[in-house]
C-alpha positions, 0 to 999 in steps of 0.5 A: 233507162238502161241504153245511152246513145250520146252524139256530138261532143262529149262534155260529161259523157264519159263520167256519165257511163262511169256513174249509172249502170248502163247496160248499153252505151254508145258515144258518137263524134264525128269531124265532117258535117253529117245529117243523122237520122233514127236509122242510121243511128241506131245502125250505128249504135247497134241497139235502140237506145232508152235515151238519146243526147245530142250534144253542141257542136256549133254546127248547123243541125246535125240529127233530123227526125227526132220528133218521131224518135221512140225514146226520150230525146235531150238536147244539150245547148251550150253555144246558145249565144252564137247560134240563135237557131236553137230555141227553134231546134229544142222544141223538138225534144223532150229535155233541154240541158242550157248551159247559160242560165239567162237563155232559159226564157227563150227556150220555152215555147209551144212544145217545150215547157220551162220544167223541162229545160235544166240549167247544166253550167259549164263544168272542169273534167274530172282527170284534169287538175294540178299534179301535186308531184310537180313543181310548176314553174311560173313562165309567165305573169299572166295567160290567155289560153283559147282561139284569137282570130277573126271569128273573136273580133273583140277578143283579139282587139282586147288582148292584142292591146293588152298585149302592149301593157302588160310585158309578160303576157302570153296569148296561146291556143293549146293544152290548157291543162299544161299551161295555166298552172306556168302563170301567176294569172290566168285571164278569160275574155267572154265574147257574148257575156257567156259563162264559159268554160275556161272560168271552170278549166281555170279554178279547176287547175289551181289558177289565180282567174281574172275573169269578166263581170258576167250574168248567166249565173256566175255569181250565183256559182261563185263569189268574188274576191273569193274564187277569183277577180273580176273585170268590167267586160271589155274595160282595159283599165279594170282588166289591168287593175285586176291583173296587177292586184294579183300579181303584187299580192301573193297572198290573195293569189294563193287565196284564190287558188286554194278556194277556186280549186276547193269549189270545183272538186266539191261541186263543178266537175264532169261527174257532179254535171253527170249526176244533175243530168240523171238527177233531172232527167227522172224528175222530168219524167216523173213530172211527165210520162206522157211527154214522149208520146205527146211529142210523137203526137205533135210531131206533125206541129212541131216540123210545120211551126218550128222546124220547117222554116229552120231546116229550109233556112239552112238548105239554102247554105249547103252545097252539098246535095245530100244534106240539102236533100235531107233538110229539105225532107225533114222540113216536108209534110212527112218529115224524114 
C-alpha cells in the first residue's frame, strides 16, 4: 500500500499523509457537482492508486464505476443520518468507515459484511486547540456555532426559543476555534440524534460543553459530569438546567474544560482516526485477501442489485445532461 488517492472532504487526510510513508498521495476537493470515473481520477492524480478513499460530501453520488476499480476502495460515510441511500452505495466498496455507530447494521448487505465496516467517530483537528499564549475573554455566557436555517428546522425552533430565556446566548456561524474560547458554555444540538463533530471540536478547544444525550457511541467515548453535561434532546427545561449549572459553578466548568481537552488530546484527534484507519485497512486485508477480486467478479450483480435503482432515481433529479447520462450509464448492465 504505497499510493493514496482521496476524493471528497479531507477529514483526517492530512494527518494520514503525515503518519504513513506513502510514495504518492493525491487529494481532490471540488465545489460544483461532478461525476468521477476511474480514468478521470487517475488523470487528475497522475498515477494509479493502491487505495482510493471516497469521503462524504453529503451530495449525490460523485464517484461511479467503483465496483470495477482495480485498487482497494473505501467509502467514508459521515452523514448517514440524512443520506438514506448510503448503505446501498456502500455495497460497491471493499471497506466502509462509518461515523455513526448505531448505523452499522443498516450498512451490512449482500456485498459488504460487518467485518469490513469500521466505526470511525468524529474528531477534533490536530492543529486546532487552545492557544496557551492567549488570554481569552468570555464575551458570552453561552454560544452555538453552526448553521441555523430551514434545513435544520428543529435546531432553529429550539435555539430561537432559548434566545428568549438566555440573555447572553450568541448563535452564529463561523470559525469555532476563535469563537468557542470566548464563551463560558458551548451548546450543541443534534438534529437527527447524530454524534456530531461539534462535540469533539468544543472539547478540543477546552470548552465546557452542554450537548444532548444521544446514542451512536457517545456514552462509550465520554462520561457525563466528567467531560460534559447533557440534556434530553429537544427538552428546553433540561437544557436550561444544564447551562445554568455551569454558569454558576466555576469549579465544575473548569473541571469539564480540563478533562474534555485531556481526553480529546489523548484519543480523539485527527491523527488518532488516521492511525485507526491504517490499522483497520490492514486488519480487513489480512482477513480477506480476495475482496478486491471478489468485488470485481460481482460487479454486474452489485450494479443490478444495489446501484441501479439508486443511480436511476438520482438521474431523474439532475438537469445537467452530462451527469444524468453518466448516472444512467453507470446503472446499465455494461456499467461505466
